[in-house]
Each structure stands twice: as structure tokens, then as C-alpha cells.
Steps between C-alpha positions, in 0.01 A plus 500: 500500500798735551581527127132555425476759775803689364353500148155615615651777713708626204211474255256665739727796568613539137162469329262630766685828546409575138127460571440751780147638466376202298315177577721194459394136513763245599389141462698233681456192715679284750852601597516787253206685663638418845835654404329814373278534809805439721675791333200734495417441866868483603454165674773272630545144373324372812212748475415416138462134595195592710331706225210335317445632147188352338470449126179702497398776554799705382708680762520874430768740621468875456818711516583867536736678260802365693367142479407479867199275560199710593234231466479120475179305436346213307310609189125488548510482880 
């Protein structure tokens, strides 16, 4: 998961910084979504092990202009 986590962190920072002010959908599953959520929420390796991420409904994060999380919720709830 470490290599995947490094890739997701790089991709998230590189590509997401170009989308400030826009809606972006990132589809992933399994370890790839866990790595991304770990990075977004700044969780430790131990903390991410206790996080349940269902397949549906989609998990939504809203960010400010500096990419700080301002809201987190499941779509439709």
C-alpha cells in the first residue's frame, strides 16, 4: 500500500491543485481509495485500518482554496 499511497498523494497534489473552484470526481476502490482518504484526512497507518469506506454511496470531500477539508459526507445522506 505504501507505493500506492505515494502515487495517490503525488497525483492528488499535482492534479487537484489545477482544479480549485471546480467539481472533481475521483473514482477508486479498495486500497487506492483508502490511500487517498488516508492522505486527505492525514491519518496514520494504524488509523486508516479502522476506517470503513463503503462502495456506495460515494464519499464526498469539499475543500477550500488551499485544499483544506471543509466538509465530508456521503452523497445523498
